[in-house]
NUPALO-232485 format. One line per field, with one value per atom (N, C-alpha, C): residue number from 0; residue in one letter; atom name; x, y, z. Coordinates in nm, 4 decimals. Example, Ala and Ser with C-alpha at 12.3 -4.5 7.8 and 13.67 -1.06 7.14 Angstrom:
REM residues 2
resi: (0,0,0,1,1,1)
resn: (A,A,A,S,S,S)
name: (N,CA,C,N,CA,C)
east: (1.3190,1.2300,1.3200,1.2850,1.3670,1.2900)
north: (-0.5690,-0.4500,-0.3300,-0.2250,-0.1060,0.0030)
up: (0.7800,0.7800,0.7800,0.7080,0.7140,0.7870)
***
This chain:
REM residues 186
resi: (0,0,0,1,1,1,2,2,2,3,3,3,4,4,4,5,5,5,6,6,6,7,7,7,8,8,8,9,9,9,10,10,10,11,11,11,12,12,12,13,13,13,14,14,14,15,15,15,16,16,16,17,17,17,18,18,18,19,19,19,20,20,20,21,21,21,22,22,22,23,23,23,24,24,24,25,25,25,26,26,26,27,27,27,28,28,28,29,29,29,30,30,30,31,31,31,32,32,32,33,33,33,34,34,34,35,35,35,36,36,36,37,37,37,38,38,38,39,39,39,40,40,40,41,41,41,42,42,42,43,43,43,44,44,44,45,45,45,46,46,46,47,47,47,48,48,48,49,49,49,50,50,50,51,51,51,52,52,52,53,53,53,54,54,54,55,55,55,56,56,56,57,57,57,58,58,58,59,59,59,60,60,60,61,61,61,62,62,62,63,63,63,64,64,64,65,65,65,66,66,66,67,67,67,68,68,68,69,69,69,70,70,70,71,71,71,72,72,72,73,73,73,74,74,74,75,75,75,76,76,76,77,77,77,78,78,78,79,79,79,80,80,80,81,81,81,82,82,82,83,83,83,84,84,84,85,85,85,86,86,86,87,87,87,88,88,88,89,89,89,90,90,90,91,91,91,92,92,92,93,93,93,94,94,94,95,95,95,96,96,96,97,97,97,98,98,98,99,99,99,100,100,100,101,101,101,102,102,102,103,103,103,104,104,104,105,105,105,106,106,106,107,107,107,108,108,108,109,109,109,110,110,110,111,111,111,112,112,112,113,113,113,114,114,114,115,115,115,116,116,116,117,117,117,118,118,118,119,119,119,120,120,120,121,121,121,122,122,122,123,123,123,124,124,124,125,125,125,126,126,126,127,127,127,128,128,128,129,129,129,130,130,130,131,131,131,132,132,132,133,133,133,134,134,134,135,135,135,136,136,136,137,137,137,138,138,138,139,139,139,140,140,140,141,141,141,142,142,142,143,143,143,144,144,144,145,145,145,146,146,146,147,147,147,148,148,148,149,149,149,150,150,150,151,151,151,152,152,152,153,153,153,154,154,154,155,155,155,156,156,156,157,157,157,158,158,158,159,159,159,160,160,160,161,161,161,162,162,162,163,163,163,164,164,164,165,165,165,166,166,166,167,167,167,168,168,168,169,169,169,170,170,170,171,171,171,172,172,172,173,173,173,174,174,174,175,175,175,176,176,176,177,177,177,178,178,178,179,179,179,180,180,180,181,181,181,182,182,182,183,183,183,184,184,184,185,185,185)
resn: (M,M,M,I,I,I,P,P,P,V,V,V,S,S,S,R,R,R,R,R,R,L,L,L,G,G,G,R,R,R,A,A,A,I,I,I,L,L,L,S,S,S,A,A,A,A,A,A,A,A,A,G,G,G,L,L,L,L,L,L,L,L,L,I,I,I,V,V,V,P,P,P,A,A,A,A,A,A,A,A,A,R,R,R,A,A,A,P,P,P,D,D,D,F,F,F,D,D,D,F,F,F,P,P,P,A,A,A,E,E,E,V,V,V,A,A,A,G,G,G,F,F,F,S,S,S,R,R,R,G,G,G,P,P,P,R,R,R,T,T,T,D,D,D,Y,Y,Y,E,E,E,A,A,A,R,R,R,A,A,A,P,P,P,G,G,G,L,L,L,G,G,G,Y,Y,Y,S,S,S,V,V,V,V,V,V,Y,Y,Y,T,T,T,N,N,N,G,G,G,R,R,R,W,W,W,K,K,K,A,A,A,D,D,D,I,I,I,Y,Y,Y,V,V,V,Y,Y,Y,D,D,D,A,A,A,G,G,G,V,V,V,A,A,A,N,N,N,I,I,I,P,P,P,D,D,D,G,G,G,A,A,A,S,S,S,S,S,S,P,P,P,V,V,V,V,V,V,T,T,T,G,G,G,Q,Q,Q,L,L,L,A,A,A,Q,Q,Q,A,A,A,A,A,A,G,G,G,D,D,D,V,V,V,R,R,R,T,T,T,A,A,A,V,V,V,A,A,A,Q,Q,Q,G,G,G,I,I,I,Y,Y,Y,R,R,R,G,G,G,S,S,S,E,E,E,D,D,D,R,R,R,G,G,G,A,A,A,E,E,E,R,R,R,L,L,L,P,P,P,G,G,G,E,E,E,A,A,A,G,G,G,A,A,A,R,R,R,L,L,L,T,T,T,C,C,C,R,R,R,A,A,A,F,F,F,T,T,T,I,I,I,D,D,D,H,H,H,P,P,P,A,A,A,L,L,L,G,G,G,A,A,A,T,T,T,E,E,E,S,S,S,L,L,L,L,L,L,C,C,C,L,L,L,T,T,T,G,G,G,L,L,L,R,R,R,G,G,G,Q,Q,Q,F,F,F,V,V,V,K,K,K,F,F,F,R,R,R,L,L,L,S,S,S,G,G,G,P,P,P,A,A,A,A,A,A,K,K,K,Q,Q,Q,P,P,P,P,P,P,K,K,K,A,A,A,E,E,E,A,A,A,E,E,E,R,R,R,F,F,F,M,M,M,T,T,T,G,G,G,W,W,W,L,L,L,D,D,D,R,R,R,Q,Q,Q)
name: (N,CA,C,N,CA,C,N,CA,C,N,CA,C,N,CA,C,N,CA,C,N,CA,C,N,CA,C,N,CA,C,N,CA,C,N,CA,C,N,CA,C,N,CA,C,N,CA,C,N,CA,C,N,CA,C,N,CA,C,N,CA,C,N,CA,C,N,CA,C,N,CA,C,N,CA,C,N,CA,C,N,CA,C,N,CA,C,N,CA,C,N,CA,C,N,CA,C,N,CA,C,N,CA,C,N,CA,C,N,CA,C,N,CA,C,N,CA,C,N,CA,C,N,CA,C,N,CA,C,N,CA,C,N,CA,C,N,CA,C,N,CA,C,N,CA,C,N,CA,C,N,CA,C,N,CA,C,N,CA,C,N,CA,C,N,CA,C,N,CA,C,N,CA,C,N,CA,C,N,CA,C,N,CA,C,N,CA,C,N,CA,C,N,CA,C,N,CA,C,N,CA,C,N,CA,C,N,CA,C,N,CA,C,N,CA,C,N,CA,C,N,CA,C,N,CA,C,N,CA,C,N,CA,C,N,CA,C,N,CA,C,N,CA,C,N,CA,C,N,CA,C,N,CA,C,N,CA,C,N,CA,C,N,CA,C,N,CA,C,N,CA,C,N,CA,C,N,CA,C,N,CA,C,N,CA,C,N,CA,C,N,CA,C,N,CA,C,N,CA,C,N,CA,C,N,CA,C,N,CA,C,N,CA,C,N,CA,C,N,CA,C,N,CA,C,N,CA,C,N,CA,C,N,CA,C,N,CA,C,N,CA,C,N,CA,C,N,CA,C,N,CA,C,N,CA,C,N,CA,C,N,CA,C,N,CA,C,N,CA,C,N,CA,C,N,CA,C,N,CA,C,N,CA,C,N,CA,C,N,CA,C,N,CA,C,N,CA,C,N,CA,C,N,CA,C,N,CA,C,N,CA,C,N,CA,C,N,CA,C,N,CA,C,N,CA,C,N,CA,C,N,CA,C,N,CA,C,N,CA,C,N,CA,C,N,CA,C,N,CA,C,N,CA,C,N,CA,C,N,CA,C,N,CA,C,N,CA,C,N,CA,C,N,CA,C,N,CA,C,N,CA,C,N,CA,C,N,CA,C,N,CA,C,N,CA,C,N,CA,C,N,CA,C,N,CA,C,N,CA,C,N,CA,C,N,CA,C,N,CA,C,N,CA,C,N,CA,C,N,CA,C,N,CA,C,N,CA,C,N,CA,C,N,CA,C,N,CA,C,N,CA,C,N,CA,C,N,CA,C,N,CA,C,N,CA,C,N,CA,C,N,CA,C,N,CA,C,N,CA,C,N,CA,C,N,CA,C,N,CA,C,N,CA,C,N,CA,C,N,CA,C,N,CA,C,N,CA,C,N,CA,C,N,CA,C,N,CA,C,N,CA,C,N,CA,C,N,CA,C,N,CA,C,N,CA,C,N,CA,C,N,CA,C,N,CA,C,N,CA,C)
east: (5.0437,5.1062,5.1620,5.2873,5.3536,5.3187,5.2790,5.2475,5.3693,5.3444,5.4495,5.5533,5.5093,5.6037,5.6966,5.6459,5.7295,5.8320,5.7878,5.8800,5.9880,5.9486,6.0445,6.1431,6.0934,6.1796,6.2804,6.2352,6.3260,6.4298,6.3867,6.4803,6.5883,6.5482,6.6446,6.7399,6.6854,6.7714,6.8673,6.8222,6.9095,7.0211,6.9857,7.0867,7.1884,7.1398,7.2300,7.3225,7.2675,7.3500,7.4551,7.4189,7.5152,7.6271,7.5938,7.6972,7.7898,7.7354,7.8191,7.9191,7.8808,7.9733,8.0824,8.0515,8.1489,8.2486,8.2030,8.2901,8.4086,8.3902,8.5084,8.6103,8.5667,8.6608,8.7367,8.6701,8.7363,8.8286,8.7971,8.8764,9.0033,9.0093,9.1290,9.2459,9.3638,9.4846,9.5090,9.5601,9.5887,9.7020,9.6978,9.8046,9.9221,10.0396,10.1617,10.2428,10.3261,10.4094,10.5429,10.5762,10.7041,10.7780,10.8436,10.9103,11.0259,11.0660,11.1745,11.3064,11.3240,11.4493,11.4180,11.4832,11.4720,11.6113,11.6643,11.7917,11.9039,11.9111,12.0157,11.9843,11.8679,11.8239,11.7312,11.7497,11.6648,11.5631,11.4402,11.3309,11.3477,11.3146,11.3120,11.1704,11.1571,11.0234,10.9365,10.8072,10.7058,10.6600,10.6401,10.5894,10.4596,10.3550,10.2238,10.2059,10.1883,10.1658,10.0195,9.9439,9.8070,9.7160,9.7292,9.6395,9.6504,9.7701,9.7865,9.7886,9.8092,9.8120,9.7550,9.6220,9.5608,9.6248,9.6509,9.7154,9.8633,9.9244,10.0684,10.1024,10.0051,10.0283,10.1233,10.2217,10.3163,10.4475,10.5494,10.6791,10.7336,10.8218,10.8924,11.0393,11.1270,11.2712,11.3358,11.4333,11.5207,11.6648,11.7580,11.9007,11.9818,12.1017,12.1923,12.3366,12.3617,12.4965,12.5615,12.5142,12.5638,12.4534,12.3322,12.2175,12.1149,12.0489,11.9256,11.8162,11.7158,11.6088,11.4761,11.4129,11.2786,11.1817,11.0748,10.9685,10.8452,10.7945,10.6755,10.5599,10.4456,10.3242,10.2169,10.1618,10.0671,9.9890,9.8839,9.8073,9.8064,9.8553,9.8601,9.7243,9.6165,9.4830,9.4465,9.5286,9.5054,9.4251,9.3186,9.2391,9.2916,9.2737,9.3067,9.4529,9.5445,9.6874,9.7154,9.7611,9.7852,9.9132,9.9180,10.0387,10.1471,10.2711,10.3857,10.4451,10.5534,10.6340,10.6142,10.5402,10.5392,10.4194,10.3246,10.2069,10.2426,10.1679,10.1934,10.1842,10.0941,10.0842,10.2078,10.2653,10.3864,10.5061,10.5231,10.6353,10.6187,10.4945,10.4681,10.5082,10.4831,10.5245,10.6761,10.7463,10.8925,10.9435,10.8831,10.9208,10.8933,10.7800,10.7488,10.8503,10.8895,10.9879,11.1226,11.1610,11.2843,11.2718,11.1538,11.1287,11.1363,11.0954,11.1033,11.2486,11.3399,11.4828,11.5295,11.4920,11.5283,11.4697,11.3461,11.2826,11.3585,11.4046,11.4811,11.6107,11.6718,11.7916,11.7531,11.6459,11.6007,11.5646,11.5137,11.4747,11.5914,11.7091,11.8264,11.8347,11.7455,11.7508,11.8759,11.9070,12.0305,12.1131,12.2455,12.3329,12.3346,12.3083,12.3070,12.2674,12.2417,12.2097,12.2414,12.2703,12.2894,12.1964,12.1031,12.0147,12.0913,12.1321,12.2120,12.1239,11.9926,11.9024,11.8517,11.7886,11.7270,11.8326,11.7956,11.8845,11.8110,11.8681,11.8091,11.8788,11.8029,11.8591,11.8769,11.9724,11.9882,11.8761,11.8623,11.7692,11.6240,11.5443,11.3987,11.3522,11.4235,11.3824,11.3809,11.4710,11.4755,11.3467,11.2780,11.1511,11.0333,11.0488,10.9366,10.9350,11.0457,11.0596,11.1113,11.0711,11.1309,11.2136,11.3388,11.4326,11.5094,11.5554,11.6472,11.7561,11.8755,11.9888,12.0247,12.0643,12.1030,12.2304,12.3058,12.4086,12.3598,12.3487,12.2955,12.4030,12.4215,12.5138,12.4315,12.4330,12.3535,12.4357,12.3802,12.4575,12.5194,12.4479,12.4984,12.5780,12.5497,12.6102,12.7126,12.7202,12.8104,12.7539,12.8431,12.8009,12.7335,12.6114,12.5286,12.4772,12.4916,12.4291,12.2836,12.1923,12.0514,11.9873,11.9167,11.8470,11.6984,11.6210,11.4786,11.4051,11.3213,11.2519,11.1035,11.0195,10.8747,10.8093,10.6950,10.6073,10.4660,10.3689,10.2320,10.2070,10.1388,10.1116,9.9821,9.8862,9.7565,9.6909,9.6910,9.6220,9.6976,9.8252,9.9072,10.0372,10.0977,10.2348,10.3245,10.4288,10.5313,10.6619,10.7193,10.8417,10.9530,11.0646,11.1844,11.2832,11.3413,11.4493,11.5637,11.6699,11.7871,11.9000,11.9624,12.0699,12.1877,12.3076,12.4292,12.5432,12.6488,12.7624,12.8275,12.8460,12.9060,13.0472,13.1199,13.2579,13.2652,13.1617,13.1609,13.1048,13.0420,12.9797,12.9038,12.7927,12.7161,12.6715,12.6836,12.6535,12.5046,12.4759,12.3377,12.2746,12.3559,12.3017,12.2407,12.2980,12.2446,12.1088,12.0984,11.9713,11.8672,11.9076,11.8163,11.7651,11.8526,11.8095,11.7077,11.7309,11.6376,11.5004,11.4968,11.3686,11.2952,11.3670,11.3050,11.2565,11.3375,11.2980,11.1719,11.1623,11.0424,10.9210,10.9369,10.8254,10.7773,10.8689,10.8312,10.7457,10.7504,10.6725,10.5331,10.5032,10.3729,10.2668)
north: (8.8501,8.9657,9.0551,9.0997,9.1833,9.3285,9.4026,9.5433,9.6185,9.7274,9.8071,9.8536,9.8996,9.9516,9.8409,9.7182,9.6064,9.5710,9.5699,9.5409,9.6480,9.7728,9.8822,9.8676,9.8325,9.8130,9.7013,9.5898,9.4775,9.5185,9.5934,9.6383,9.7278,9.8167,9.9062,9.8263,9.7312,9.6474,9.5641,9.5104,9.4318,9.5185,9.6395,9.7305,9.7683,9.7955,9.8314,9.7150,9.5920,9.4747,9.4572,9.4809,9.4726,9.5730,9.6954,9.7964,9.7578,9.6982,9.6542,9.5479,9.4641,9.3634,9.4269,9.5356,9.6018,9.6843,9.7593,9.8513,9.7822,9.6708,9.6099,9.5654,9.5153,9.4732,9.5933,9.7063,9.8253,9.8865,9.8697,9.9298,9.8511,9.7269,9.6468,9.6996,9.6890,9.7271,9.6254,9.6715,9.5764,9.4830,9.3655,9.2711,9.3014,9.3021,9.3218,9.1937,9.1737,9.0544,9.0824,8.9989,9.0077,8.8760,8.8621,8.7364,8.7080,8.5824,8.5403,8.6072,8.6437,8.7058,8.8086,8.9236,9.0278,9.0857,9.0721,9.1330,9.1068,8.9848,8.9482,8.9794,9.0351,9.0632,8.9504,8.9025,8.7962,8.8545,8.8045,8.8522,8.8041,8.8933,8.8630,8.8754,8.9135,8.9168,9.0343,9.0132,9.1162,9.1650,9.2951,9.3550,9.4269,9.3980,9.4601,9.5719,9.6942,9.8103,9.8505,9.8058,9.8520,9.8249,9.7087,9.6721,9.7689,9.8160,9.9053,10.0534,10.0811,10.2199,10.2271,10.2375,10.2412,10.3467,10.3054,10.3932,10.3654,10.2926,10.2670,10.1402,10.0578,9.9433,9.8401,9.8022,9.6963,9.7184,9.6448,9.6507,9.5101,9.4963,9.3702,9.4057,9.3254,9.3492,9.2607,9.3176,9.2436,9.2804,9.1877,9.2162,9.1481,9.2045,9.1403,9.1378,9.1690,9.1697,9.3072,9.3958,9.5333,9.6315,9.6061,9.6911,9.6139,9.6844,9.6371,9.7224,9.6584,9.7308,9.7011,9.8048,9.7935,9.8509,9.7772,9.8268,9.8452,9.9668,9.9994,10.0228,9.9618,9.9810,10.0314,10.1511,10.2140,10.3218,10.3709,10.4806,10.6068,10.6010,10.7169,10.7848,10.7106,10.7672,10.8565,10.8551,10.9385,10.8591,10.9184,10.8541,10.8970,10.8127,10.8458,10.8828,10.7993,10.8213,10.7858,10.8824,10.8529,10.7722,10.6967,10.6242,10.7235,10.6892,10.7697,10.8500,10.9189,10.9875,11.1377,11.1962,11.3421,11.4111,11.3363,11.4014,11.4714,11.5744,11.6445,11.5535,11.4545,11.3683,11.2797,11.2353,11.1522,11.2371,11.3541,11.4391,11.4855,11.5030,11.5363,11.4231,11.2997,11.1847,11.1753,11.2086,11.2076,11.3127,11.4302,11.5358,11.4917,11.4244,11.3751,11.2705,11.1810,11.0778,11.1411,11.2487,11.3203,11.3800,11.4310,11.4828,11.3747,11.2524,11.1398,11.1078,11.1254,11.1045,11.2085,11.3341,11.4401,11.4109,11.3621,11.3270,11.2145,11.1163,11.0050,11.0553,11.1566,11.2167,11.2867,11.3653,11.4384,11.3438,11.2256,11.1265,11.0387,11.0563,10.9782,10.8406,10.8133,10.6850,10.6819,10.7948,10.8125,10.9180,10.9089,11.0111,11.1380,11.1241,11.2400,11.1983,11.2975,11.2682,11.3895,11.3620,11.4680,11.4378,11.5277,11.5154,11.5705,11.4830,11.5240,11.5698,11.5698,11.6254,11.5254,11.5791,11.4959,11.4118,11.2904,11.1960,11.1435,11.1596,11.1066,10.9753,10.8675,10.7361,10.7168,10.6342,10.6036,10.5122,10.5024,10.4059,10.4385,10.3341,10.3459,10.3913,10.3526,10.3905,10.5418,10.6123,10.7577,10.8235,10.7621,10.8166,10.7719,10.6609,10.6033,10.6393,10.6933,10.7190,10.8598,10.9172,11.0407,11.0026,11.0495,10.9990,11.1104,11.0800,11.1649,11.0745,11.1307,11.0569,11.1153,11.0273,11.0667,10.9938,11.0559,10.9851,10.9887,10.8726,10.8622,10.8025,10.8624,10.8076,10.7211,10.5930,10.4949,10.4437,10.4402,10.3978,10.2571,10.1649,10.0273,10.0039,10.0823,10.0555,10.1585,10.2719,10.3783,10.4543,10.5117,10.5914,10.5017,10.5372,10.4573,10.5441,10.4920,10.5563,10.5110,10.6023,10.5673,10.6364,10.5583,10.6079,10.5867,10.6937,10.6906,10.7278,10.6380,10.6608,10.6289,10.7052,10.6876,10.6936,10.6268,10.6355,10.6023,10.6344,10.5898,10.4718,10.3697,10.2505,10.1863,10.1768,10.1130,10.1636,10.2963,10.3574,10.3508,10.3156,10.3054,10.3832,10.4247,10.4732,10.3509,10.3485,10.2454,10.3191,10.2923,10.3604,10.2569,10.2864,10.2035,10.2778,10.2069,10.2645,10.1654,10.2021,10.1164,10.1772,10.0958,10.1431,10.0474,10.1039,10.0236,10.1020,10.0327,10.1000,10.2016,10.3235,10.4292,10.3911,10.3195,10.2818,10.1920,10.1125,10.0213,10.0864,10.2026,10.2740,10.1795,10.1236,10.0325,10.1024,10.0362,10.1012,10.1314,10.2546,10.2960,10.2192,10.1762,10.0979,9.9681,9.9123,9.7911,9.8196,9.9337,9.9752,9.9979,10.0606,10.0874,9.9575,9.8595,9.7297,9.6620,9.6713,9.6112,9.6788,9.8114,9.8815,9.8618,9.8725,9.8488,9.7049,9.6105,9.4692,9.4408,9.5025,9.4823,9.5481,9.6725,9.7431,9.6712,9.6143,9.5435,9.4198,9.3674,9.2483,9.2813,9.4080,9.4488,9.4630)
up: (9.5934,9.5348,9.6448,9.6250,9.7240,9.6955,9.8006,9.7796,9.7248,9.6539,9.5902,9.6921,9.8073,9.9074,9.9560,9.9670,10.0093,9.9017,9.7766,9.6658,9.6576,9.6749,9.6719,9.7874,9.9049,10.0220,9.9984,9.9398,9.9106,9.8072,9.7069,9.6034,9.6636,9.7532,9.8184,9.9056,9.9830,10.0677,9.9843,9.8726,9.7844,9.7272,9.6864,9.6320,9.7395,9.8596,9.9696,10.0036,10.0065,10.0344,9.9260,9.8013,9.6915,9.7067,9.7487,9.7710,9.8849,9.9890,10.1007,10.0567,9.9622,9.9111,9.8263,9.7569,9.6710,9.7517,9.8508,9.9233,9.9892,10.0641,10.1240,10.0194,9.9052,9.8022,9.7485,9.7302,9.6785,9.7824,9.9105,10.0167,10.0468,10.0029,10.0288,9.9479,10.0059,9.9320,9.8217,9.7080,9.6011,9.6419,9.5884,9.6157,9.5241,9.5794,9.5036,9.5099,9.4102,9.4022,9.4708,9.5664,9.6354,9.6132,9.4975,9.4655,9.5611,9.5680,9.6573,9.6216,9.4933,9.4493,9.3404,9.3508,9.2485,9.2257,9.1071,9.0677,9.1688,9.2193,9.3145,9.4594,9.4879,9.6252,9.6692,9.7923,9.8475,9.9440,9.9322,10.0170,10.1602,10.2524,10.3950,10.4471,10.5737,10.6358,10.5921,10.6139,10.5921,10.7290,10.7418,10.8655,10.8334,10.9091,10.8888,10.9915,10.9445,11.0316,11.0353,10.9363,10.9154,11.0348,11.0976,11.2074,11.3250,11.3531,11.4684,11.4294,11.3003,11.2549,11.1125,11.1008,10.9679,10.8780,10.7545,10.6575,10.6386,10.7342,10.7251,10.6470,10.6152,10.5273,10.5814,10.4985,10.5361,10.4635,10.5071,10.4398,10.4222,10.3237,10.2970,10.2793,10.3403,10.3374,10.2312,10.1613,10.0694,10.1023,10.0801,10.0985,9.9884,9.9648,9.8695,9.9181,10.0431,10.0977,10.0954,10.0112,10.0077,10.0472,10.0011,10.0295,10.1128,10.2018,10.2646,10.2028,10.1446,10.0759,10.1440,10.1938,10.2503,10.1480,10.1191,10.0327,10.1203,10.1254,10.2027,10.1056,10.1343,10.0549,10.1514,10.1226,10.2149,10.1426,10.2079,10.1469,10.2325,10.3568,10.4474,10.4605,10.4342,10.4431,10.3255,10.2211,10.1028,10.0005,9.9508,9.8460,9.7095,9.6109,9.4718,9.4498,9.4951,9.4716,9.3257,9.2466,9.1049,9.0848,8.9765,8.9397,8.9008,8.9319,8.8908,9.0036,8.9692,9.0697,9.0763,8.9827,8.9739,9.0378,9.0914,9.1491,9.2807,9.3157,9.4426,9.5653,9.5642,9.6824,9.6959,9.5852,9.5923,9.6339,9.5749,9.6156,9.7607,9.8043,9.9443,10.0385,9.9963,10.0778,10.0872,9.9790,9.9824,10.0808,10.0793,10.1739,10.3173,10.3375,10.4722,10.5163,10.4264,10.4597,10.4953,10.4241,10.4581,10.5981,10.6299,10.7645,10.8699,10.8338,10.9274,10.9627,10.8678,10.8961,10.9976,10.9779,11.0737,11.2121,11.2152,11.3429,11.4122,11.3351,11.3933,11.4572,11.3976,11.4571,11.5879,11.5853,11.7045,11.8178,11.7841,11.8851,11.9296,11.8701,11.9086,11.8428,11.7467,11.6756,11.5881,11.5232,11.4477,11.5187,11.5066,11.5660,11.4820,11.3544,11.2665,11.1264,11.0413,10.9022,10.8171,10.6905,10.5923,10.4754,10.4503,10.3348,10.2155,10.1248,10.0095,9.8927,9.9119,9.8120,9.7107,9.6097,9.5059,9.4358,9.4047,9.3359,9.2139,9.0987,8.9753,8.9432,8.9454,8.9159,8.7665,8.7283,8.5866,8.5389,8.4098,8.3512,8.3763,8.3619,8.3715,8.5093,8.6140,8.7500,8.7669,8.6981,8.7077,8.6635,8.5682,8.5199,8.6049,8.6760,8.7507,8.8984,8.9496,9.0930,9.1184,9.2307,9.2797,9.4023,9.4080,9.5096,9.5792,9.7002,9.7767,9.8327,9.8455,9.9021,10.0384,10.1284,10.2642,10.3038,10.3913,10.4664,10.6109,10.6710,10.8066,10.8967,11.0129,11.1128,11.2067,11.1806,11.2541,11.3720,11.4943,11.6108,11.5971,11.5374,11.5263,11.3983,11.2931,11.1622,11.1185,11.1866,11.1452,11.0269,10.9465,10.8311,10.7283,10.6927,10.6035,10.4894,10.3672,10.2514,10.2490,10.2273,10.2231,10.1042,10.0259,9.9085,9.9318,9.9250,9.9527,9.8243,9.7729,9.6460,9.6616,9.5932,9.6017,9.4648,9.4569,9.3413,9.3872,9.3046,9.3252,9.2334,9.2841,9.2038,9.2505,9.1601,9.1867,9.3148,9.3316,9.4447,9.5759,9.5719,9.6930,9.6724,9.7826,9.7776,9.7845,9.7044,9.7140,9.7407,9.8582,9.9000,9.9118,9.8474,9.8588,9.9471,10.0428,10.1222,10.1186,10.0485,10.0361,10.1168,10.2009,10.2868,10.2794,10.2830,10.2823,10.3443,10.3862,10.4503,10.3565,10.4046,10.3231,10.2799,10.3648,10.3327,10.2099,10.1860,10.0711,9.9457,9.9606,9.8497,9.7563,9.8048,9.7199,9.5918,9.4770,9.3488,9.3296,9.2879,9.2645,9.1487,9.0521,8.9400,8.9912,9.0963,9.1580,9.2215,9.2886,9.3491,9.2403,9.1315,9.0205,8.9599,8.9417,8.8857,8.9773,9.1080,9.2034,9.1953,9.2030,9.2025,9.0700,8.9588,8.8285,8.8162,8.8628,8.8586,8.9384,9.0565,9.1392,9.0727,9.0265,8.9637,8.8381,8.7615,8.6389,8.6675,8.7869,8.8220,8.8725,8.8800,8.9373,8.8313)
***
């Protein structure tokens, strides 16, 4: 017969071991679907930022010949990110991303930028995403239209950054179909 204190000790150790098995699973980022093609956009490479900068997650590139679309999935160290576009943490991330564009100009990555303000997309994406439009003077690409959209999804920030040559004026409806198509697969 095992003394009471030993049984209690084993029970506590078993419970602690069980919690250790649960925490890593809960701490992992959810898996998202990145299909080979979405609304005429083809998937490119994935870049992992998390290993060198915890909270920055990863990105996946898509292109369609007019737009280059980067999808970033990350938590920025924020717990309990709600689904949708209207929460303060999501709108705060959009403001931070706009600040990142200004920082890129200050660092000489871009020659200049114009923040054209909030952009309401047509269709379902308009309700699911909060967006800002920019014109960026990129040293290698020249004048570039850039659409930056964010939402919260399954405890993560999902940021879309679509860029295309300003001279070609890539259609926003095409961008909306891509973002809605990707979100619908999640």
